[in-house]
C-alpha positions as CSV (number, residue, x, y, z in Angstrom):
1,M,5.9,1.4,-21.2
2,T,2.2,0.5,-21.2
3,V,1.2,-0.6,-17.7
4,Y,-0.5,-3.9,-17.8
5,A,-0.5,-4.7,-14.1
6,D,-0.8,-2.0,-11.3
7,L,0.1,-3.9,-8.2
8,H,-0.2,-1.1,-5.6
9,V,-3.6,0.5,-5.2
10,H,-5.5,1.7,-2.1
11,T,-9.2,1.9,-1.7
12,T,-11.6,3.5,0.8
13,N,-11.0,0.4,3.0
14,S,-7.9,2.3,4.1
15,D,-6.8,5.8,3.0
16,G,-7.7,5.7,-0.6
17,T,-10.6,7.5,-2.3
18,L,-11.4,4.7,-4.8
19,V,-14.4,2.6,-4.1
20,L,-13.9,-1.1,-4.9
21,A,-17.0,-1.1,-7.2
22,D,-15.4,1.6,-9.3
23,L,-12.0,0.0,-9.6
24,P,-12.7,-1.9,-12.9
25,A,-13.8,1.3,-14.6
26,A,-10.7,3.2,-13.3
27,A,-8.5,0.3,-14.5
28,R,-10.0,0.3,-18.0
29,R,-9.6,4.1,-18.3
30,A,-5.9,3.6,-17.7
31,G,-5.6,0.5,-19.9
32,V,-4.7,-1.6,-16.9
33,R,-5.8,-5.3,-16.9
34,V,-4.6,-6.4,-13.5
35,V,-4.9,-4.4,-10.2
36,A,-3.7,-5.4,-6.7
37,V,-5.7,-3.9,-3.9
38,T,-3.1,-3.3,-1.1
39,D,-4.8,-1.4,1.6
40,H,-2.8,-0.3,4.6
41,D,-2.8,-2.9,7.4
42,R,-6.2,-4.3,6.3
43,V,-7.5,-7.0,4.1
44,H,-10.5,-6.0,2.0
45,P,-13.8,-7.4,3.3
46,D,-15.3,-7.7,-0.2
47,L,-12.4,-9.7,-1.7
48,D,-12.8,-13.3,-0.5
49,A,-10.2,-15.0,-2.8
50,P,-6.5,-14.4,-3.7
51,F,-7.6,-13.1,-7.1
52,V,-10.9,-12.5,-8.7
53,G,-12.3,-11.2,-12.0
54,R,-14.4,-8.1,-11.9
55,D,-15.9,-6.7,-15.1
56,G,-13.0,-7.9,-17.2
57,V,-10.3,-6.8,-14.8
58,T,-8.3,-9.2,-12.6
59,V,-8.2,-8.0,-9.0
60,V,-5.4,-9.4,-6.8
61,H,-6.2,-9.3,-3.1
62,G,-3.2,-7.8,-1.4
63,I,-2.1,-5.9,1.7
64,E,0.5,-3.3,2.7
65,L,1.9,-3.9,6.2
66,R,4.1,-1.5,8.1
67,V,6.9,-3.3,10.0
68,R,9.8,-2.3,12.2
69,P,13.2,-3.9,11.6
70,T,15.5,-4.5,14.6
71,D,17.8,-1.8,13.4
72,G,16.8,1.1,11.2
73,E,13.6,2.8,10.1
74,E,10.2,1.3,9.5
75,V,9.4,-0.1,6.1
76,D,6.3,-1.3,4.2
77,V,5.9,-4.8,3.0
78,L,3.4,-5.9,0.3
79,G,1.7,-9.2,0.4
80,Y,-0.1,-10.6,-2.7
81,G,-2.7,-13.3,-3.0
82,V,-4.0,-13.0,0.5
83,E,-5.9,-15.8,2.3
84,P,-5.7,-14.4,5.8
85,T,-5.0,-16.8,8.7
86,P,-6.6,-16.3,12.1
87,A,-3.2,-15.1,13.3
88,L,-3.0,-12.4,10.7
89,R,-6.5,-11.3,11.3
90,A,-5.8,-11.0,15.0
91,E,-2.7,-8.9,14.4
92,L,-4.6,-6.6,12.0
93,D,-7.4,-6.1,14.5
94,R,-4.7,-5.1,17.1
95,I,-3.1,-2.7,14.6
96,Q,-6.5,-1.2,13.7
97,A,-7.3,-0.6,17.3
98,D,-4.0,1.3,17.6
99,R,-4.8,3.2,14.4
100,V,-8.0,4.5,16.0
101,R,-6.1,5.6,19.1
102,R,-3.4,7.2,17.0
103,G,-5.9,8.9,14.7
104,R,-7.8,10.5,17.6
105,A,-4.5,11.7,19.1
106,I,-3.4,13.3,15.8
107,V,-6.8,15.0,15.3
108,E,-6.7,16.4,18.8
109,R,-3.2,17.8,18.2
110,V,-4.1,19.3,14.8
111,E,-7.3,20.9,16.2
112,A,-5.5,22.4,19.1
113,R,-2.7,23.8,17.0
114,L,-5.1,25.3,14.3
115,G,-7.9,26.2,16.6
116,V,-10.5,24.4,14.5
117,E,-12.8,21.4,14.9
118,L,-12.3,19.0,12.0
119,D,-15.2,17.1,10.4
120,I,-13.7,13.6,10.6
121,E,-14.8,10.3,12.0
122,V,-11.8,8.3,13.2
123,R,-12.4,4.6,12.6
124,E,-10.5,1.5,11.5
125,G,-8.5,2.3,8.4
126,T,-8.1,6.0,9.3
127,G,-4.7,7.3,8.4
128,R,-2.9,10.6,8.1
129,P,-4.3,11.3,4.6
130,H,-7.8,11.3,6.1
131,V,-6.7,14.0,8.6
132,A,-5.0,16.0,5.9
133,R,-8.1,16.0,3.7
134,A,-10.2,17.1,6.6
135,V,-7.8,20.0,7.3
136,V,-8.0,21.1,3.7
137,A,-11.8,20.8,3.7
138,H,-12.1,23.1,6.7
139,P,-12.6,26.7,5.6
140,D,-10.7,28.2,8.5
141,S,-7.7,25.9,8.5
142,G,-5.5,28.0,6.3
143,Y,-4.5,25.0,4.2
144,D,-5.6,24.1,0.6
145,E,-3.2,21.3,-0.2
146,V,-2.8,17.9,1.4
147,Q,0.9,17.9,1.0
148,A,1.3,21.2,2.9
149,V,-0.6,19.7,5.8
150,F,1.9,16.8,5.9
151,D,4.9,19.1,5.5
152,D,3.8,21.5,8.3
153,L,1.9,19.3,10.7
154,I,1.7,15.5,10.5
155,A,4.9,14.3,8.7
156,D,7.1,12.0,10.8
157,D,8.9,14.9,12.3
158,G,5.9,17.2,12.5
159,P,4.5,18.8,15.6
160,C,1.2,16.8,15.4
161,Y,2.8,13.5,14.6
162,V,1.9,10.4,16.7
163,A,3.8,7.2,16.3
164,R,2.1,3.9,15.5
165,D,2.6,0.5,17.2
166,V,3.7,-1.7,14.4
167,P,4.9,-5.3,14.4
168,S,8.5,-6.3,14.1
169,F,9.8,-7.1,10.6
170,E,10.2,-10.7,11.5
171,R,6.7,-11.1,12.9
172,G,5.1,-9.2,10.1
173,V,6.8,-11.1,7.4
174,S,6.1,-14.4,9.1
175,L,2.4,-13.6,9.3
176,L,2.3,-12.5,5.6
177,R,4.2,-15.6,4.5
178,E,1.5,-17.8,6.1
179,S,-1.3,-15.8,4.4
180,C,0.1,-14.6,1.1
181,R,1.6,-16.2,-2.0
182,L,4.2,-13.5,-2.6
183,V,5.7,-11.0,-0.1
184,G,7.9,-8.1,-1.1
185,L,9.4,-4.7,-0.1
186,A,7.5,-1.6,-1.2
187,H,9.1,1.5,-2.7
188,P,12.8,1.1,-1.7
189,F,13.7,4.7,-2.5
190,R,11.1,6.2,-0.3
191,Y,13.1,5.4,2.8
192,D,15.9,7.5,4.3
193,D,18.3,4.6,3.9
194,P,17.4,2.7,0.7
195,A,20.4,0.4,1.0
196,A,19.3,-0.8,4.5
197,A,15.8,-1.3,3.2
198,L,17.0,-3.3,0.2
199,A,19.1,-5.5,2.5
200,L,15.9,-6.7,4.1
201,T,14.9,-8.3,0.8
202,R,17.2,-11.2,1.4
203,D,14.3,-12.5,3.6
204,L,11.5,-11.7,1.0
205,D,10.3,-12.9,-2.3
206,A,9.9,-9.7,-4.2
207,V,10.7,-6.0,-4.4
208,E,8.8,-3.1,-6.0
209,R,10.9,-2.3,-9.1
210,Y,8.6,0.3,-10.6
211,Y,7.1,3.2,-8.6
212,P,6.2,6.8,-9.3
213,Y,8.7,8.5,-7.0
214,G,8.2,11.9,-8.7
215,R,11.9,12.1,-9.5
216,E,14.4,10.0,-11.4
217,V,16.1,7.3,-9.4
218,D,18.9,5.0,-10.4
219,P,17.4,1.5,-10.3
220,T,20.8,-0.2,-10.2
221,P,20.6,-1.0,-6.4
222,I,17.2,-2.6,-6.9
223,E,18.4,-4.6,-9.9
224,R,21.4,-5.8,-7.8
225,A,19.1,-7.0,-5.1
226,I,16.8,-8.8,-7.6
227,E,19.8,-10.7,-8.9
228,A,21.5,-11.3,-5.5
229,F,18.3,-12.6,-3.8
230,D,16.4,-14.0,-6.8
231,L,13.6,-11.6,-6.3
232,V,10.4,-11.2,-8.3
233,P,10.1,-7.6,-9.6
234,T,6.8,-5.9,-8.9
235,G,5.5,-2.4,-9.4
236,G,2.5,-0.1,-9.0
237,S,1.3,3.4,-8.7
238,D,0.6,3.5,-5.0
239,A,-2.7,5.1,-6.0
240,H,-4.7,6.8,-3.3
241,G,-7.0,8.5,-5.8
242,T,-8.8,7.2,-8.9
243,E,-5.9,7.4,-11.4
244,L,-4.3,4.1,-12.0
245,G,-1.4,3.0,-14.2
246,L,1.2,5.6,-13.2
247,A,3.6,2.8,-12.7
248,G,3.5,-1.0,-12.9
249,L,4.4,-4.0,-14.9
250,S,4.2,-4.9,-18.6
251,R,2.3,-8.0,-19.5
252,A,5.5,-10.0,-19.9
253,E,6.8,-8.8,-16.6
254,F,3.6,-9.7,-14.8
255,D,3.8,-13.2,-16.1
256,R,6.4,-14.1,-13.4
257,V,4.1,-12.7,-10.7
258,R,1.2,-14.6,-12.2
259,R,3.0,-17.9,-11.9
260,R,4.0,-17.2,-8.3
261,L,0.4,-16.4,-7.4
262,G,-0.8,-19.6,-9.0
263,M,-3.0,-17.6,-11.3
264,P,-4.3,-19.3,-14.5
265,E,-3.1,-17.5,-17.7
266,S,-6.6,-16.6,-18.7
267,Q,-7.3,-15.1,-15.2
268,G,-4.1,-13.0,-15.6
269,S,-5.5,-11.7,-18.8
270,G,-8.4,-10.2,-17.0
271,V,-11.1,-12.0,-18.9
272,R,-12.7,-14.4,-16.5
273,D,-15.1,-13.0,-13.9
274,A,-15.9,-14.6,-10.6
């Protein structure tokens, strides 16, 4: 399937390496016409509308927010068509302050364990990928792959892991509903208990149907949730680098998302620039 809309992309505003100014060129290389910027726990300061045209590519302003259900593991929720309310901005400021605290604590643990001093500035938006890249970049760390750093040191059960303070599922979804035009569950099969994660979609608008898990998955549970809760299917590559279009929606599939976002058909074709 040709990916027309990649609705899960990260930039340097959080833990991606793609600069917003370079996004249109990256999209064109992949043949993608619509891209959603969904940075972790942050709205992008250079996107001041729910969707804009940039050099022939439609950019949807989105966000990926980590939330904690009452029972079970934390999940990620995607909001599309962001117009942040003061309440959402206040919560994101609180989360980012905690990210700085957490980032510094992880760096300290990694440095102590490896006996090195990492070249990293912990700031708002800093996440574990930043730390992993800094470890790989250090000549004396003993690591040359980001995934190995996660596996050995900073994964959720790793010796250098530090937990984050995230909002409850109910509060996070409420804040996103007030600020976004479409709210959905991200990557259901990345969780230890996909069934429990999919059960949460009864309170959402959408679910990520297409995602590059790196393995074959049976989409039947997602299809059942879509039918049971009348969900909008979304999809994206979860790009943290510059390669887009690894997963996403066809033009026909994106049309339902476009209508929910209130996006004119010409804008959804990526032809009208702001």
